[in-house]
C-alpha positions in Angstrom: 2.7 -21.9 -3.0 3.3 -19.0 -4.8 3.7 -16.7 -1.6 6.1 -19.4 -0.8 7.9 -20.1 -4.1 8.0 -16.0 -3.9 10.4 -15.7 -0.4 12.0 -18.4 -1.2 13.7 -16.6 -4.3 14.3 -13.3 -2.0 16.0 -15.5 0.6 18.2 -16.6 -2.2 19.8 -13.6 -2.6 20.6 -13.5 1.2 21.7 -17.2 1.3 24.3 -17.2 3.8 22.7 -14.9 6.7 19.7 -17.3 5.8 20.9 -20.1 6.5 23.3 -19.0 9.6 20.4 -17.8 11.3 18.5 -21.7 11.5 22.4 -22.6 12.1 22.7 -20.4 15.3 19.6 -21.1 16.5 20.2 -24.9 16.8 23.4 -24.4 18.5 21.2 -22.0 21.1 19.1 -24.5 22.1 21.8 -27.4 22.0 22.8 -25.7 25.0 19.5 -25.2 26.4 19.0 -28.7 26.2 22.5 -29.3 27.6 22.2 -27.0 30.6 19.2 -29.2 33.1 21.0 -32.2 32.5 24.3 -30.4 34.3 21.9 -28.5 36.9 20.8 -32.4 38.0 24.8 -33.2 37.9 25.9 -30.6 40.1 22.1 -31.2 42.7 23.0 -34.9 42.6 26.6 -34.8 43.0 27.7 -31.8 44.9 25.1 -30.6 46.4 23.5 -33.9 47.3 26.4 -36.1 47.2 29.2 -33.5 48.5 31.6 -33.0 45.9 32.1 -29.4 46.4 34.7 -30.0 43.1 32.7 -30.8 41.0 30.1 -27.8 42.1 32.8 -25.4 40.5 33.9 -27.4 37.7 29.8 -28.2 36.4 29.4 -24.4 37.1 32.1 -23.0 34.9 31.5 -25.2 32.1 27.1 -24.6 32.2 28.6 -20.6 31.9 30.2 -21.6 29.3 28.0 -23.2 27.5 25.4 -20.4 28.6 27.5 -17.9 27.0 28.5 -20.2 23.6 24.5 -20.1 23.4 23.9 -16.4 24.5 26.3 -15.5 21.5 24.9 -18.2 19.0 20.7 -16.3 19.5 22.1 -13.1 19.0 23.5 -13.3 15.9 20.4 -15.6 14.8 18.1 -12.5 15.8 20.7 -10.4 13.6 20.8 -12.1 10.5 17.1 -13.2 10.1 16.7 -9.2 11.2 19.0 -8.4 8.3 17.2 -10.6 6.2 13.8 -9.8 6.3 14.2 -6.0 7.0 15.5 -6.3 3.2 12.4 -8.3 2.3 10.4 -5.2 3.7 12.3 -3.1 1.5 12.3 -4.8 -1.9 8.8 -6.1 -1.9 7.9 -2.1 -0.9 9.5 -1.1 -3.6 8.7 -3.6 -6.4 5.1 -3.1 -5.1 5.3 1.0 -5.7 7.1 0.5 -8.9 4.4 -1.5 -9.9 1.4 0.6 -8.4 2.7 3.2 -11.1 2.2 0.8 -13.8 -1.2 0.8 -13.3 -4.0 2.0 -15.3 -6.8 4.0 -13.2 -8.7 1.4 -13.8 -6.5 -0.9 -12.1 -6.4 1.9 -9.3 -10.4 2.4 -9.3 -11.0 -1.6 -8.6 -8.1 -2.1 -6.1 -8.7 1.4 -3.9 -6.0 3.7 -2.9 -7.0 2.6 1.0 -6.9 -0.7 0.2 -3.2 -0.1 -1.8 -2.1 1.2 0.7 -2.9 -0.8 3.4 -0.9 -3.8 1.3 1.9 -2.0 1.1 2.5 -0.9 4.3 1.0 -3.0 7.0 1.0 -6.5 4.6 4.2 -6.2 3.9 5.0 -5.6 7.8 3.3 -8.5 8.6 5.1 -11.1 6.0 8.4 -9.1 7.5 7.7 -10.3 10.9 7.0 -14.0 10.1 10.1 -14.0 8.2 12.1 -12.4 11.2 10.2 -14.5 13.8 10.2 -18.4 11.2 13.7 -18.1 10.5 14.5 -18.6 13.8 10.7 -20.0 15.5 10.4 -22.2 12.8 14.2 -24.3 13.7 13.7 -23.5 17.2 10.9 -24.5 18.4 11.1 -28.4 16.7 14.6 -28.8 17.6 13.8 -28.1 21.3 10.3 -30.2 21.1 12.1 -33.3 19.7 15.3 -32.2 21.8 13.4 -31.9 25.3 11.5 -35.3 24.9 14.7 -37.5 24.0 16.5 -36.0 27.0 13.2 -37.3 29.5 13.2 -40.5 27.6 17.1 -40.4 28.5 16.7 -39.2 32.6 13.3 -42.1 33.7 11.7 -44.2 30.9 8.8 -43.9 33.6 8.8 -40.1 33.3 8.4 -40.1 29.4 5.0 -42.3 30.2 3.6 -38.9 31.5 4.3 -37.2 28.3 3.2 -39.9 26.0 0.1 -39.2 27.8 -0.2 -35.4 27.6 1.0 -34.4 24.8 -1.8 -35.9 22.6 -4.1 -34.4 25.0 -2.2 -30.8 24.1 -1.8 -31.0 20.6 -5.7 -31.9 19.8 -6.2 -28.8 21.9 -3.6 -26.5 19.7 -4.5 -27.8 16.4 -8.9 -27.4 17.4 -8.2 -24.0 18.4 -6.0 -22.7 14.4 -8.6 -24.2 12.9 -11.0 -21.7 14.2 -9.0 -19.4 13.7 -7.6 -19.6 10.9 -10.6 -18.2 8.8 -10.6 -15.1 10.6 -7.4 -13.7 10.0 -8.4 -13.0 6.2 -11.7 -11.4 7.3 -9.6 -9.4 9.5 -7.5 -8.2 6.6 -10.6 -7.0 4.8 -12.0 -5.2 8.1 -8.8 -3.0 7.9 -8.8 -2.0 4.4 -12.4 -0.8 4.6 -11.5 0.9 8.0 -8.0 2.3 6.3 -10.3 3.6 3.3 -12.7 5.2 5.2 -9.8 7.2 7.5 -8.0 8.7 4.5 -11.4 10.0 3.0 -12.3 11.3 6.3 -8.9 13.2 6.2 -8.1 13.8 2.8 -11.8 15.2 3.3 -11.7 16.8 6.5 -12.1 20.6 5.4 -15.7 19.8 3.9 -16.6 17.7 6.3 -16.0 21.5 9.0 -16.8 23.6 6.0 -20.5 21.3 6.3 -20.5 20.7 10.0 -20.8 17.1 9.7 -18.1 16.6 12.5 -20.9 14.2 14.5 -22.5 12.1 10.8 -18.3 11.3 9.9 -17.4 10.4 13.4 -20.1 7.6 13.8 -19.3 6.3 10.5 -15.7 6.7 11.6 -16.7 4.4 14.6 -18.9 2.4 13.1 -15.9 1.1 10.3 -13.0 0.8 13.6 -16.3 -1.3 15.6 -16.9 -3.4 13.0 -12.6 -3.8 12.3 -12.2 -4.1 16.0 -15.3 -6.9 16.3 -13.5 -9.6 13.8 -10.3 -8.8 15.9 -11.5 -9.6 19.0 -12.8 -13.0 17.9 -9.3 -13.7 17.2 -8.3 -12.9 20.6 -10.8 -14.9 22.6 -9.4 -18.1 20.5 -5.7 -17.1 21.5 -6.7 -16.4 24.7 -8.6 -19.1 25.1 -5.4 -21.2 23.9 -2.5 -20.0 26.0 -4.2 -20.8 29.4 -5.3 -24.2 28.2 -1.7 -25.3 27.4 -0.3 -24.3 30.6 -2.9 -25.8 32.7 -2.5 -29.1 30.6 1.3 -28.9 30.6 1.0 -28.5 34.6 -1.2 -31.5 35.4 1.8 -33.3 33.2 4.2 -31.1 35.9 2.4 -32.1 38.9 2.5 -35.7 37.4 5.9 -35.6 37.4 7.0 -34.2 41.0 3.9 -37.3 42.4 5.7 -40.2 40.4 8.7 -38.0 40.7 8.2 -38.2 44.7 7.4 -42.4 44.9 11.2 -43.2 42.9 12.9 -40.6 45.0 11.6 -42.5 48.3 12.6 -46.1 46.5 15.9 -44.8 45.1 15.4 -44.9 41.6 15.3 -41.7 41.3 17.2 -38.4 42.3 15.9 -34.8 43.2 18.5 -33.4 40.4 16.6 -36.0 38.1 13.8 -34.7 38.5 14.3 -30.9 38.8 15.7 -31.2 35.1 12.5 -33.1 34.1 10.1 -30.3 35.0 12.8 -28.0 33.2 12.5 -30.1 29.6 8.7 -29.9 30.4 8.8 -26.7 30.7 11.0 -26.5 27.6 8.1 -28.6 25.6 5.5 -26.2 26.6 7.8 -23.3 25.4 8.3 -25.1 22.0 4.7 -25.6 21.5 4.2 -21.8 22.6 6.5 -21.2 19.9 5.2 -23.5 17.3 1.4 -22.0 18.0 2.6 -18.4 17.4 4.6 -19.2 14.3 2.0 -21.0 12.6 -0.4 -18.7 13.4 1.4 -15.4 12.2 2.3 -17.9 9.6 -1.4 -17.8 8.9 -2.1 -14.4 9.0 1.5 -13.5 7.0 -0.6 -16.3 3.7 -3.7 -13.8 3.8 -1.2 -10.5 3.2 0.8 -12.7 1.2 -2.5 -13.2 -1.3 -3.1 -10.0 -1.4 0.7 -8.4 -2.0 0.8 -10.7 -5.0 -2.6 -9.6 -6.2 -0.8 -6.7 -6.7 2.5 -8.0 -7.9 0.7 -9.9 -10.7 -1.8 -7.0 -11.5 -1.3 -6.3 -15.4 -2.0 -2.9 -16.7 -5.3 -3.0 -18.4 -3.8 -1.2 -21.3 -0.9 -2.6 -23.6 1.2 0.3 -22.8 4.3 -1.6 -24.3 7.1 0.0 -25.7 6.3 0.4 -29.9 8.9 2.7 -30.6 6.4 4.9 -32.5 6.6 8.7 -31.6 3.6 11.4 -31.7 4.1 12.4 -35.5 4.6 15.8 -35.0 2.4 17.5 -37.5 -1.2 16.3 -37.1 -4.5 16.5 -35.9 -6.4 14.9 -32.8 -8.8 12.9 -34.3 -12.2 11.3 -32.1 -13.7 8.8 -34.3 -17.1 7.3 -32.9 -15.2 6.7 -29.7 -17.3 5.5 -26.8 -16.0 4.0 -23.4 -17.6 2.7 -19.9 -16.1 2.2 -17.1 -15.0 -1.5 -15.9 -18.5 -3.4 -14.4 -20.6 -0.4 -15.6 -23.5 -1.6 -17.9 -23.7 1.6 -19.1 -21.2 3.7 -21.8 -20.0 6.8 -19.6 -19.1 8.3 -23.7 -21.3 7.3 -26.7 -20.3 7.7 -30.2 -18.1 11.0 -29.8 -17.0 12.0 -33.3 -14.7 15.4 -34.0 -11.5 16.5 -35.4 -9.2 19.4 -34.6 -6.4 21.0 -36.2 -2.3 21.5 -34.6 -2.5 24.3 -32.9 -6.0 24.9 -32.6 -8.6 25.6 -29.4 -11.3 23.0 -28.2 -14.1 24.1 -25.8 -15.6 21.2 -23.8 -19.0 22.7 -22.2 -21.2 20.2 -20.0 -23.3 19.6 -16.6 -21.6 17.9 -14.1 -21.1 14.2 -14.8 -22.0 14.9 -18.3 -18.3 12.8 -19.1 -16.1 15.8 -20.2 -13.3 15.0 -17.6 -13.6 10.9 -18.8 -13.5 12.2 -22.7 -10.3 14.1 -21.6 -8.9 11.5 -20.0 -8.6 8.8 -22.8 -6.4 11.3 -24.7 -3.1 10.7 -22.6 -4.7 6.4 -22.7 -5.3 6.9 -18.8 -8.4 4.5 -19.7 -8.5 2.9 -23.3 -11.9 3.5 -25.3 -14.5 0.6 -25.2 -15.2 1.5 -29.1 -13.6 3.8 -31.5 -10.4 5.2 -31.9 -8.7 8.6 -31.2 -6.0 9.4 -33.7 -2.7 11.7 -33.4 -1.7 12.6 -36.8 -3.0 9.9 -38.6 -2.0 7.4 -35.7 -4.0 4.9 -33.6 -3.0 6.1 -29.8 -2.8 2.7 -29.2 -0.1 1.9 -31.6 1.9 5.0 -29.7 4.7 4.8 -27.6 3.4 5.7 -23.6 6.5 8.6 -23.0 5.9 9.3 -26.2 2.0 9.7 -26.0 1.8 11.1 -22.4 5.2 13.1 -22.9 3.3 15.2 -25.6 -0.2 15.4 -23.9 0.0 17.5 -20.7 -2.7 17.8 -18.5 -3.6 19.8 -15.6 -6.2 18.0 -13.7 -9.7 19.2 -12.0 -8.6 18.6 -8.8 -5.0 20.1 -8.5 -2.5 18.2 -6.6 1.0 20.1 -5.4 3.4 18.1 -3.8 4.8 18.5 -0.3 8.4 19.9 -0.6 9.6 23.3 -2.8 7.3 24.9 -5.6 11.1 24.3 -7.5 10.4 21.1 -6.9 7.1 20.4 -8.3 7.9 22.7 -11.3 10.6 19.8 -12.3 8.1 17.5 -11.8 7.1 19.0 -15.4 10.5 19.1 -16.7 13.7 17.2 -14.6 16.3 19.2 -15.5 14.3 22.7 -16.1 16.6 26.0 -15.4 14.6 29.1 -12.9 14.9 30.6 -16.0 12.1 28.2 -17.5 10.1 28.1 -14.2 9.9 31.8 -14.2 9.0 32.0 -17.7 5.8 29.0 -17.4 4.8 31.1 -13.7 4.8 34.1 -16.3 2.5 32.2 -18.9 0.7 31.4 -15.5 0.3 35.1 -14.2 1.2 33.5 -11.0 5.4 34.6 -11.2 5.1 37.8 -9.1 3.7 36.5 -5.9 6.0 33.5 -6.0 9.0 35.8 -6.6 7.3 37.6 -3.7 7.8 35.0 -1.3 10.9 35.3 1.0 12.6 32.0 -0.1 11.0 32.9 -4.0 10.9 29.3 -5.8 12.9 27.3 -2.7 9.1 28.5 -0.7 7.5 24.9 0.8 4.4 23.4 0.0 3.3 21.9 2.5 0.9 18.7 2.5 -2.1 19.4 0.4 -0.7 22.7 -0.3 -2.5 24.3 2.4 -0.6 27.4 2.8 -1.5 28.8 -1.1 -5.3 29.7 -2.1 -6.7 27.6 -4.5 -6.7 29.7 -7.3 -2.4 30.0 -6.6 -2.6 26.0 -6.3 -4.2 26.0 -9.8 -1.6 28.4 -11.8 1.2 26.9 -10.4 -0.1 23.5 -11.7 -0.6 25.2 -15.1 3.1 26.6 -14.9 4.2 23.0 -14.3 2.7 21.7 -17.5 3.4 24.5 -19.6 7.1 24.2 -18.6 6.9 20.5 -20.2 6.1 22.3 -23.5 3.3 19.7 -24.2 2.2 19.4 -27.5 -1.5 19.6 -26.6 -2.2 21.1 -23.4 -5.5 20.2 -21.2 -7.1 22.2 -18.5 -9.5 20.8 -17.0 -11.8 22.9 -15.1 -8.2 24.6 -14.1 -9.0 28.0 -13.7 -12.2 27.4 -11.4 -11.0 28.9 -8.4 -9.4 32.8 -10.2 -11.0 35.6 -10.9 -12.1 36.7 -14.6 -9.6 39.3 -15.1 -6.6 36.9 -14.0 -8.3 34.1 -16.2 -7.9 36.7 -19.1 -4.6 36.4 -18.6 -4.2 33.5 -18.1 -5.9 32.3 -21.4 -4.5 35.2 -23.8 -0.9 34.1 -22.5 -2.3 30.4 -23.2 -3.7 32.1 -26.7 0.3 32.8 -28.1 1.3 29.6 -27.7 1.4 26.9 -31.0 0.4 24.1 -29.2 -3.5 22.2 -29.4 -4.9 23.4 -26.7 -8.7 21.6 -24.8 -10.1 23.5 -22.1 -13.2 22.6 -20.1 -15.1 25.4 -19.2 -18.1 26.3 -17.1 -18.2 30.2 -18.5 -19.4 30.1 -22.4 -17.9 34.0 -22.2 -14.2 33.1 -21.6 -13.7 30.2 -24.2 -16.2 31.3 -27.1 -12.8 32.6 -29.0 -11.8 28.7 -29.4 -12.1 27.3 -32.6 -14.1 24.9 -31.8 -16.8 24.1 -29.1 -18.1 20.9 -27.8 -20.7 20.3 -26.0 -21.9 17.3 -24.6 -24.9 15.9 -22.4 -24.9 12.5 -20.7 -21.9 11.4 -22.6 -23.4 12.1 -26.1 -22.1 15.0 -28.8 -25.6 17.9 -28.5 -23.3 20.1 -30.5 -19.8 21.1 -32.0 -18.6 23.9 -34.2 -17.6 27.2 -33.5 -19.5 29.9 -31.4 -20.7 31.5 -34.5 -21.9 28.6 -36.1 -23.5 27.0 -32.8 -25.2 30.4 -31.6 -27.2 29.8 -34.4 -27.9 26.3 -35.1 -28.0 25.2 -31.7 -31.0 26.1 -29.3 -29.0 23.9 -26.6 -26.3 26.3 -26.7 -27.3 29.4 -27.4 -30.0 28.8 -24.1 -26.7 28.2 -21.9 -25.0 31.3 -23.7 -28.6 33.6 -23.4 -29.0 32.3 -19.8 -24.9 33.1 -18.1 -24.8 36.6 -20.6 -28.3 37.8 -18.7 -27.3 36.4 -15.2 -23.8 38.3 -15.6 -25.5 41.1 -16.6 -28.2 41.2 -14.0 -25.1 40.4 -11.2 -23.8 44.0 -12.3 -27.4 45.6 -11.1 
């Protein structure tokens, strides 16, 4: 019911075209129903009766009616198309707007591959059904009833044949449709899984090639593809059975009409033209039932798609991101107070009882092994996720009380997995600051030690970045991403292992440039030598704090920190030998 309500609410916006489409369909079908009757008159009176004048008169009348029907049909197709395409555009916009408001938890739960299917395939499915339904929902029943009435008007005895075959025909259709309906949802779910696999394989194609895993991934792709095809074939087999079954039953009816009509004509109770008209009406009845079957199946598929669309539209962001009117305090420390966090559906804390404080303008370095919770920790600061327990405060104000836009504008984060969008370098820079000038862009690029490279390109800032930034190196991607964040001038800058692809000399230049900035800096790094000058260093393992303090303090008081530092120094010295 929700699906129908959403569609009806949309159709109200296009009420004129929505009403004109079925009206034109009724005119079109009326024209089609009249034609067999006129044809029977031409045969009975003109061909057999010898009234040649009636052939011309009725032929002209039939031509005019046909033209009216064609014009009405063309306009109904146009109106239905306009409404359905407008629905598709409107629904995709609504879904995309809703997805943009999702938290990371929402996206984790619904999955990117599934969201892509919903915003493309599912919307197209519903769009096509709206277009078809605006015609066929009226065309099928009107033609079905009209053709039956015309048969009764021609000859009551002929109508008895319909009374016999129609229940058999309807039972066959209903039986097969009931078998088919549950399979549509399964097919959509299989398509989701298939799209997710395809997305993973295409986005990770370089990794696949690097590890020579083409054969294994091809087998994984084929398994998912075959699973989807197997479900689709189950539906197709039932549909394939239905069409010839309907034709067979209806053709039996036509044979019955011809057999019975032979005796009626011989006895003079029926004309040849009437038999021709009756067989035409039988064909129209079959066509109307086929149309009805097509509409019902399409609506069933669309219902499954609409449920999935509704799930996106009705999913509320798991974070309370209502505008509060409270801005980030201009002067304030960043505090973590007994912060714990676990992902949705997990029974284990990813972070446990984390507490620390850094003053505005200071630098915090975070160390830890892979999977220790470093990225999870920094993702809590701009509220990509909300803490499970405890609180995070800026200037003494809980970040959950701060307006979302104010908070996320004041926190600039360079992700571990660098993402640059296809377009020019300038376009990517303007994501950090929409009205950024060329001078501001160059200044930010200089701080990220990438200005010389950009300006050396033939198009400079207008150099086009290809999809997935495949035409520049990993280090260049990271530095452009850092510059994009710096141009927004955030109060808190987070670098999530964002210098891993640059050499030590370049890293040193960037850190020196960052040290001159007054913003609070949180840096996730692997090399202690590059962050030992930080005001504070936080070392975590398995989501728990191991130690917290300056380099000198930790080297004296923390055995774990000293061990890591000494091993890195020793490795560096051995590398020089």
